[in-house]
N, C-alpha and C positions, 0 to 999 in steps of 0.2 A: 583624637582630641585634638580640638584647635587649641595653640598657646599663643601668647602675646609676642608681636615681633620684636627681632632683634635688637631693634632700637630703643627698646623699652630699658633692656638692659643697661644704657648708658646711663639713665636718670641718677642711680645710687653708687655709681663708681667712686665717686667721692663725696662724703657725707657734709664736707662744710662748704661746698661750691653751690652755684646756681646752675641749672642745666636750663637751655632756653630750646625750644623747638617749634618750628613753624612748618607743618606738614601735612600732605592731604591723607584721609583716611587708607587709603588703597584698597582696603576691604570695607564692606560695610558694617562686619563686626569686628571690635576687638575683644576677645574673651577676657575671662575675670582675672584681675592683676591686681598689684598694690603696689606701694612705693615706700620708701622709708621719710620720702622727703613731703611736704605738702605741696599740690598741686593748684595752680592756677590756669583754668580751660577757659577760654574762650573760642567758639567756634562760629566759622562763616559757611554761607552756600547750601544750607540744607537743614534737614529736622534731624534733630540730635538727642536721642534719649541715653542717660545713664543709670545704669541700675545695680542696687547695692543688696545686702541680705534682706535689709530692711523695708527697701522701697525703690520705686523707679522714677527717675526726674527727666522732664520735660525742660530742656535749655532752650528758652525764647531767643531770637534775634535780639541784639544790643544789651545782653546780659551776660555774664560771666559766671562762673561757677568755682566754688574753693571746695577741694578735696582733703582732709586731713591726712597725715601718714598714717599707713597702716591700715587703710580700709578697703577691702577689696570691691571693686567695681569693673565692671563692663560698660563698654561703651556700642549703642549701635545708632546706625544713620541712614538715612532714606537713599543715599548715593553714596559709591565710592569716593568721589570728588569731593567731599565734604573737608575743609580746612579746619586742623585743629592748632590752635596755637597757645602753647603750654609754657607756663615758666614753672619750673620745679624748686621749692626753695627747703632750705634746712629748719627745723623748727625744734625750739629749744624750750625746755620747762620754764624759762624765764620770759617766755612769748605771751600775748595777750590769748585770751579766752577763746578769741575769732579763730583764731588759727587751728583750734582743736572740734571745730565742729562743721559738718558739710552746709555747704548755702548756695543758692542762686541769687545775683543782686543784681541791680540796674548797672550798666556801665556809663560813666561819666563822658563826655568829651574829653577831660584832661586824662582819664584812664585810658581812653583809645588811643590818644595824641603818644603818650609813652609806650603803650604796647606797639603801636606802628615803627618806633624809634627801634624796636629791638629786633626788627625782621632781619638785616641781616647776619645778625648773630646766630641763627639756626643751627643747632648742631655744636654750638659751641659750650663748655665749662668754663663759668665765669666765676673767677675767685678773686682773692685780695693781691694777686700780683699784677692785676690790672686794677688799679685802683679807680680810675673815670669810670669804666663800666661797671665795676663792680658797685660803687656808691650809686649810679643810676638805677641798678635794675634791684639793689636794694630799697632803694627809696618806693619801686612800686609796690614792694610787700609792706613797706612801712605805713603807707596811706591807707591800705585796703578798709582795716577797722572804721577809719573817720570817713570813708566815703560809703561805705555800706551799712547804713543805718538801718535799711530795709530789706531784709530778705524774700522772697517769694514764697508765700505759703501753699503753692499749691506743686502738684505732682502730677503726671498724668501717663499713665504706664502704657508701655509699648506692648500690643495686644501681638500673643502666640499665634492664633488662630488667623490664617491666610484670610478665611472667608470675612472675619472680624475686620481685619486690618485693610481689606479691600472697601470696604463699607465707610472705614474710618477716614481712607483718604478722600472718598467721596463727600464727605460731611467738611473735610478741611477746604475744599475746592468749592462748596456751595454754603460758607460760614454764614453768608449774608441772606441766606433763605431761611424761610421757615419750615424746617423740617420737621417731619411727624414720624413718630416711629411706626404707625401702620402702613403710611405709603413706603417709607422705605425699607419695611421688610418684605413689601410686596417686590418691591422694584428688585430686589437681591435675593428672591427666591426663597424667603424665610416666611415663618407663621409669624405673626406679633409676637407671640408667647416663646416662642424658639429664640428670636433674634434679640429679645428681652433677657432671657436666661443666659445666653451667650455673651453679653455684655458683663452680667453679675459674675460668670465664672472665669472670664477670661481677664477683664480690668477691673473687676470688684466693686464696680459702680453702675449705675443706671444710664440708658442712653440721656436722658436728661441732664444729670452729674455731668457726663463726659462730654456733651455739647455745651454746656454751659462753661465747663472750665476750659475748654477748646476756644472759644469765641474771646473769653477773657486774657487769656494767652497771646493769641492775637492781637488783641487789643493795646496789650503792654507792649508788643511791638511796636506797633503803629503809633502810639504815644512817645515812645522813645527815639523814634525817627523823625518827627519834628516838622514832618510835612502836609500832614494835614490838622484841622481844627477839630476839637473834641467832637464836636456835634456830628462833624463828618465820619469820624472814626465808629461813632455810636451805630451810623446807620450802615459802614462797612462790616460790623459784625452781626449784623442783623437786630439790631434796637431801633424802632420807629420815633420812640421817645427817650431823648436825652436823660429828662430826671430819672427814669425808670433804669437806664444804663449806669446812670451814677450810682445811684441807690444799690444796686447789685454788685458794682464794681466795690464800692465801700464796703458792704455787708461780708464779701467773700474775701477781700484783700486789707480791709482795714485803713484805709485810704479813700480818697475821693480822686477822679482821674486828673482833676487839675494840681493837686498836690504831688501826685506821681510823675507829672512833667518836670516836675522841679528838680527830680533826683537826676536828671540827666544835665542839668547846668543850663537850661534853655527856658528863657522867659516868653509868656506869651502874653499876647494882647486881652483884655478883659472878657474879649467875646470866644476867647479860647484857641483863638488863630496862631499860627506861629509868627514872631516876630522876624523882619527880615534881618538876614545877617550882615 
């Protein structure tokens, strides 16, 4: 049975300090584990899923995840070189409700700048004996509830069946194409019925549901990246109609793309194109 890497034992060595870790996965799977501290997790360089007993989460680019203390979870990535940027914080009964709930949130420019500042501190336990660094790293924790008003209400399960995993990787590479289940099944040697059943059995949703969420999660990444107009992003994730994209986005996520862009701290022109910096 796989066990969590030894460096995770560092996290809870001192219950009152903050442990900072910027490191690559090394393995594509971190087995189930938990911490006494709350975990701020930001990932770079790959596709990352985090699984709890209740749900499997997909962490989009330009988003961070808050994992409350004591929650069993495992992490799976598509490659071992994925960078995990972790800050582990003590959480007390006096802390806000935010710190006791799992969630995925857009990462603002301010938050990413502050996280970048902590890179040289990887492997350090930061406590009150270093007032300057401790004040800074605790400021990151303090602002999270205020800059995290919107939690992404989407979960995209990681398939356990290797055949389905191959199909889903193909879907991601062709996310702008009008993929249909019959043609997809034929291409991968399934009958339409058997592939449909495999989706339901393995990830608990239909092909159409999975593909829609896959497209919207990619749209979230592109919106926060700030390089493309909303109309361009709609085309990039397979929507030929901007109103259809906006309505689908709003019906599932509860906000329109123009509103979601503002969560990054970037203002767009009226036509949805990014303003020059």
